[in-house]
Every structure is written in C-alpha cells, then in structure tokens.
C-alpha positions as CSV (number, residue, x, y, z in Angstrom):
1,M,28.2,-60.1,-47.8
2,K,27.7,-62.3,-44.7
3,N,28.6,-60.9,-41.4
4,E,32.1,-61.9,-40.3
5,A,31.1,-63.1,-36.9
6,I,28.3,-65.3,-38.4
7,K,30.8,-67.0,-40.7
8,I,33.1,-67.7,-37.8
9,F,30.3,-69.2,-35.7
10,Q,29.2,-71.5,-38.5
11,K,32.8,-72.6,-39.2
12,K,33.7,-73.1,-35.5
13,K,30.5,-74.6,-34.3
14,K,32.1,-77.7,-32.8
15,I,34.7,-75.7,-30.9
16,I,32.0,-73.3,-29.6
17,L,30.0,-76.3,-28.4
18,E,32.9,-77.8,-26.5
19,S,33.8,-74.4,-25.0
20,W,30.2,-73.9,-24.0
21,M,30.0,-77.3,-22.4
22,K,33.2,-76.6,-20.5
23,Y,31.8,-73.4,-19.0
24,Q,28.6,-75.2,-18.0
25,L,30.3,-78.3,-16.5
26,L,32.7,-76.2,-14.5
27,D,29.9,-74.3,-12.9
28,E,29.7,-75.2,-9.2
29,G,25.9,-74.9,-9.2
30,L,25.5,-77.6,-11.9
31,R,23.3,-80.4,-10.6
32,E,23.5,-83.7,-12.4
33,D,20.5,-85.0,-10.4
34,L,18.2,-82.8,-12.5
35,M,19.8,-83.4,-15.9
36,S,22.6,-85.7,-17.1
37,N,25.6,-84.4,-19.0
38,D,24.4,-86.2,-22.1
39,E,21.0,-84.5,-21.9
40,L,22.7,-81.2,-21.3
41,R,24.9,-81.7,-24.4
42,T,22.0,-82.6,-26.6
43,Q,20.0,-79.6,-25.4
44,S,23.0,-77.3,-25.9
45,E,23.8,-78.6,-29.4
46,D,20.2,-78.1,-30.5
47,L,20.2,-74.5,-29.4
48,L,23.6,-73.8,-30.9
49,T,22.7,-75.4,-34.3
50,A,19.5,-73.3,-34.4
51,L,21.4,-70.2,-33.6
52,V,24.2,-70.5,-36.2
53,T,21.8,-71.7,-38.8
54,N,19.3,-68.8,-38.5
55,L,21.6,-65.9,-37.7
56,N,21.9,-63.2,-40.4
57,D,23.0,-59.6,-40.9
58,T,19.6,-58.2,-39.9
59,N,19.0,-60.2,-36.7
60,I,22.4,-60.6,-35.1
61,E,21.7,-57.7,-32.7
62,D,18.1,-58.4,-31.9
63,G,16.7,-61.6,-30.4
64,K,13.2,-60.7,-31.5
65,A,14.1,-60.1,-35.1
66,P,12.6,-62.3,-37.8
67,G,14.5,-65.5,-38.5
68,L,15.2,-66.4,-34.8
69,E,11.8,-67.9,-34.0
70,Q,13.3,-71.4,-33.7
71,V,16.0,-70.2,-31.3
72,N,13.3,-68.4,-29.2
73,D,11.1,-71.5,-29.2
74,I,14.0,-73.7,-27.9
75,L,14.8,-71.1,-25.2
76,T,11.2,-71.0,-24.2
77,S,11.0,-74.8,-24.0
78,V,14.2,-74.9,-22.0
79,S,13.1,-72.2,-19.6
80,I,9.7,-73.7,-18.9
81,S,11.2,-77.2,-18.5
82,R,13.9,-76.0,-16.1
83,A,11.3,-74.1,-14.1
84,K,9.1,-77.2,-13.7
85,H,12.1,-79.4,-12.8
86,G,13.4,-77.3,-10.0
87,F,16.4,-75.5,-11.6
88,S,17.2,-72.1,-10.1
89,P,17.2,-68.8,-12.0
90,R,21.0,-68.7,-11.7
91,E,21.4,-72.1,-13.3
92,T,19.1,-71.1,-16.2
93,G,20.9,-67.8,-16.6
94,T,24.3,-69.6,-16.6
95,Y,23.0,-71.9,-19.4
96,V,22.3,-68.9,-21.7
97,F,25.2,-66.5,-20.8
98,S,27.9,-69.2,-20.8
99,L,27.1,-69.6,-24.5
100,K,27.7,-65.9,-25.0
101,N,31.1,-66.4,-23.3
102,A,31.9,-69.2,-25.7
103,L,31.1,-67.0,-28.7
104,F,33.2,-64.2,-27.3
105,E,36.1,-66.6,-26.9
106,V,36.0,-67.8,-30.5
107,L,35.7,-64.2,-31.7
108,Q,38.8,-63.2,-29.8
109,Q,40.7,-66.1,-31.3
110,E,39.6,-65.4,-34.9
111,L,39.5,-61.6,-35.2
112,N,42.8,-59.8,-35.1
113,D,41.4,-56.3,-35.7
114,P,40.5,-54.8,-32.3
115,Q,37.8,-52.5,-33.8
116,E,36.2,-55.4,-35.6
117,L,36.3,-57.5,-32.5
118,Y,34.7,-54.8,-30.4
119,M,32.0,-54.2,-33.0
120,Q,31.1,-57.9,-33.3
121,S,31.2,-58.5,-29.6
122,M,28.8,-55.6,-29.0
123,K,26.4,-57.1,-31.5
124,V,26.5,-60.5,-29.9
125,G,26.2,-58.9,-26.5
126,K,23.0,-57.1,-27.5
127,L,21.6,-60.3,-29.0
128,F,22.2,-62.3,-25.7
129,D,20.9,-59.5,-23.6
130,S,17.6,-59.9,-25.5
131,F,17.8,-63.7,-25.2
132,G,18.5,-63.4,-21.4
133,I,15.6,-61.1,-20.7
134,D,13.1,-63.3,-22.6
135,T,14.6,-66.4,-20.9
136,F,14.2,-65.0,-17.4
137,E,10.6,-63.8,-18.1
138,T,9.6,-67.2,-19.4
139,F,11.4,-68.9,-16.5
140,I,9.5,-66.7,-14.0
141,K,6.2,-67.5,-15.7
142,G,6.9,-71.2,-15.6
143,R,7.8,-71.0,-12.0
144,E,4.6,-69.0,-11.2
145,D,2.6,-71.7,-13.0
146,V,4.3,-74.4,-10.9
147,I,3.6,-72.4,-7.7
148,L,-0.1,-71.8,-8.6
149,R,-0.5,-75.5,-9.3
150,Q,1.1,-76.5,-6.1
151,T,-0.9,-74.0,-4.2
152,D,-4.1,-75.4,-5.6
153,E,-3.0,-79.0,-4.8
154,I,-2.0,-78.0,-1.2
155,T,-5.4,-76.2,-0.8
156,E,-7.2,-79.3,-1.9
157,I,-5.1,-81.5,0.4
158,S,-5.4,-79.1,3.4
159,T,-9.2,-78.9,3.3
160,P,-10.4,-82.5,3.4
161,V,-14.0,-83.2,4.3
162,I,-14.2,-86.3,6.5
163,Q,-17.4,-88.3,7.2
164,V,-16.9,-89.1,10.9
165,W,-20.3,-90.6,11.4
166,D,-23.5,-91.2,9.5
167,G,-24.9,-87.7,8.9
168,I,-21.9,-86.0,10.4
169,L,-19.0,-84.3,8.5
170,A,-15.9,-82.7,9.8
171,L,-13.7,-80.3,8.0
172,P,-10.4,-79.5,9.7
173,I,-9.0,-76.1,8.5
174,I,-5.3,-75.6,8.7
175,G,-3.6,-72.3,7.9
176,T,-4.9,-68.9,6.9
177,L,-8.5,-68.7,5.6
178,D,-8.7,-66.2,2.7
179,S,-11.4,-65.5,0.1
180,A,-10.0,-68.0,-2.4
181,R,-9.6,-70.8,0.1
182,T,-13.0,-70.1,1.6
183,Q,-14.5,-70.7,-1.8
184,V,-12.7,-74.1,-2.0
185,V,-13.8,-75.0,1.6
186,M,-17.5,-74.2,0.8
187,E,-17.4,-76.1,-2.5
188,N,-15.9,-79.2,-1.0
189,L,-18.2,-79.1,2.0
190,L,-21.4,-78.5,0.1
191,Q,-20.5,-81.2,-2.4
192,K,-19.9,-83.7,0.4
193,I,-23.2,-82.7,2.1
194,V,-25.0,-83.6,-1.2
195,E,-23.0,-86.8,-1.7
196,T,-23.5,-88.1,1.9
197,G,-26.8,-86.5,2.9
198,S,-25.2,-85.3,6.1
199,V,-27.1,-82.9,8.3
200,I,-24.3,-81.7,10.6
201,A,-20.9,-80.2,9.6
202,I,-18.1,-79.5,12.1
203,L,-15.6,-76.8,11.1
204,D,-12.5,-77.3,13.2
205,I,-10.3,-74.2,13.3
206,S,-7.7,-75.5,15.7
207,G,-5.1,-75.2,12.9
208,V,-6.0,-71.6,12.0
209,P,-3.2,-69.4,13.5
210,A,-5.4,-66.3,14.0
211,V,-8.9,-65.2,13.6
212,D,-9.6,-61.6,12.5
213,S,-12.8,-60.0,11.2
214,L,-12.1,-61.2,7.7
215,V,-11.6,-64.8,8.7
216,A,-14.7,-64.6,10.9
217,Q,-16.7,-63.3,7.9
218,H,-15.5,-66.2,5.8
219,L,-16.5,-68.7,8.5
220,I,-20.0,-67.0,8.7
221,K,-20.4,-67.3,5.0
222,T,-19.5,-71.0,5.1
223,V,-22.0,-71.6,7.9
224,S,-24.7,-69.7,5.9
225,A,-24.1,-71.8,2.8
226,T,-24.2,-75.0,4.8
227,R,-27.5,-74.0,6.4
228,L,-29.0,-73.3,2.9
229,M,-28.2,-76.9,2.1
230,G,-30.2,-78.0,5.1
231,A,-27.3,-78.9,7.4
232,E,-26.3,-77.3,10.7
233,C,-22.7,-76.1,11.4
234,I,-20.6,-76.4,14.5
235,I,-17.4,-74.5,14.8
236,S,-14.8,-76.2,17.0
237,G,-11.3,-75.3,18.0
238,I,-12.2,-72.0,19.7
239,R,-9.0,-71.4,21.7
240,P,-9.0,-68.7,24.5
241,E,-7.1,-66.3,22.4
242,I,-9.5,-66.7,19.5
243,A,-12.4,-66.1,21.8
244,Q,-10.9,-62.9,23.2
245,T,-10.2,-61.7,19.6
246,V,-13.8,-62.4,18.5
247,V,-15.2,-60.5,21.5
248,H,-12.7,-57.6,21.0
249,L,-13.6,-57.3,17.4
250,G,-17.3,-57.3,18.2
251,I,-18.0,-60.3,15.9
252,D,-21.4,-61.9,16.5
253,L,-21.2,-65.7,16.5
254,S,-24.1,-66.1,19.0
255,N,-26.3,-67.9,16.4
256,I,-23.5,-70.4,15.7
257,I,-22.7,-73.4,17.9
258,T,-19.1,-73.1,19.0
259,K,-17.0,-75.6,20.9
260,S,-13.5,-75.5,22.3
261,T,-12.5,-79.0,20.9
262,L,-13.4,-81.3,18.1
263,S,-14.3,-83.9,20.7
264,S,-16.9,-81.6,22.3
265,A,-18.3,-80.7,18.9
266,L,-18.7,-84.4,18.1
267,K,-20.5,-85.0,21.3
268,T,-22.8,-82.1,20.6
269,A,-23.5,-83.5,17.1
270,F,-24.3,-86.9,18.6
271,S,-26.8,-85.2,21.0
272,M,-28.4,-83.3,18.1
273,L,-28.9,-86.5,16.2
274,Q,-30.1,-88.3,19.4
275,L,-27.2,-90.7,19.2
276,Q,-25.6,-92.2,22.3
277,V,-22.1,-93.7,22.5
278,I,-21.9,-96.3,25.2
279,K,-18.6,-97.7,26.5
280,H,-18.9,-101.5,26.9
281,K,-17.2,-103.3,29.7
282,N,-14.4,-105.5,28.5
283,L,-15.8,-109.0,28.8
284,N,-12.3,-110.5,29.0
285,Q,-11.7,-108.8,32.3
286,S,-12.2,-110.9,35.4
C-alpha cells in the first residue's frame, strides 16, 4: 500500500507548487536580477514533479535511496548553477527548505490524525535534511570552482609581461608572491623571453606589500630561471622598508641588480644594451 503522504503529494501537486512559490517570492532576499519569476517557477516545477513521481515507501526518509537519482541530479544542477551565477548560500537553502514547508503545510491540511501527521512529517523532515546537506555541499564545491577559476584569471591578469623596448621586458608584480604565483610568473616570463628574444627582464616589485624570506627566495628562483634562458634580470621597486627587511633577514641579493624605481631599472637596461635616449629640442619653439 502506497504511503499516505506520497498519495497526498501526488494529488495536491499544483497546490504544493503554488504554496512553494509563495514562500520563495515572499523571501526578502529573492533577487529577480539573477533569475526571473518564470524561470524560478519552471525550475521549481521540474524539481517537484521529479520528487512526487519518484517518491516511494522505501526512499521517503532517505535522499540517497534508490529511485531519487533524478531529484538529486536536478538539485545538483540547481546548486552548481546558483553558485556560478552569484546566489548566496541562504538563497539556495531557502529554495530547498521552502519546499519542505509547503509539503508540511499540505500534510497539516490533509491529515487529521496527529500521530500520523507527526510520523509523516518526521519522514519528510529526514528526507529534506538529506537533500539540504547534499545541496549545500554541491553549492560549496561549485563556489570553490568559481573562486579557483577567478583566482587563476586574476593571477594571469596581475602578472603581465610587457615588452617595453626591443630586447627589454618588464613584469610588474602586484600582490603577494607565493609558490603557485611564482610558477605562473616564471612560465609567463620565460615564454615571453623565447617569443621576443629579449635579453633583459625587469621584475618590478613596487606593488608587493612586503618581502619576507619566502618571497625573496621566489624572486631568486625567478632570476635564476631567467638567467638559464640567457637573459639578465633587474629587480626594481626596492623601497626603503623592503631594503631594511632584506638586510635584517640576511638575504643575499648582491649578485642581482636592484633599483629603487622602474625608471632607474629601465635606464640601467638601456646602458647594458648600449642604448642612448636623447631628448630632442622642440623645433617649433622660437
């Protein structure tokens, strides 16, 4: 014999959908800029249809039980989509748990026996606890994927290798220099050296907030890799506080050319290449 709650859910599907939509639309955190009401209704109807179609006596208490694969697939898709489109965890949680409230509401209307109401409500509660946990785990994974992708993109953007002159490259480093970013810096710089045939690379650390022994080691590794490619490195942007830190930590940068500004480093690079920049007098002046 089919579970009483399941029969009610199948019979009252339209009422449940309207009640669920009401809960969602009344939520103060609902943002129509991320999803229209029509899209929300379609998404909600698909999930509810899958739920009432696949629920049975053996899986009504366990979201991982056989038969609910379609429901879990929809929830996974919804969670990942919402994570990518900027929904908050609260908004995603409201989407799932407001459906539970709509189911509770229809059970209260249809079941007159308090004991039966309690028993069926407990089953539905356990089911949605399972759905909720899986939804949040999937949402977090989706958000982590977004953060990792954005981090990679920011790293690429924040480590541009610029050809400032024939044979001279400049790489302004902004932010903290860790092991992963050092790898990106070296790869980008070495690739650009090969592409342009440059013989001098200027690493400008004006935008690095602080230099500790680890950051210094990363810089030294980058310089060494550059030299192996047949190019010389100049480090610019050595502020007074950075110089004091380097001395205090006992870091040896004596075999590396260092300059206080990018302008000074560029002048040194010109000198190394025996280039001379001459300022011409404006011929239009009287």
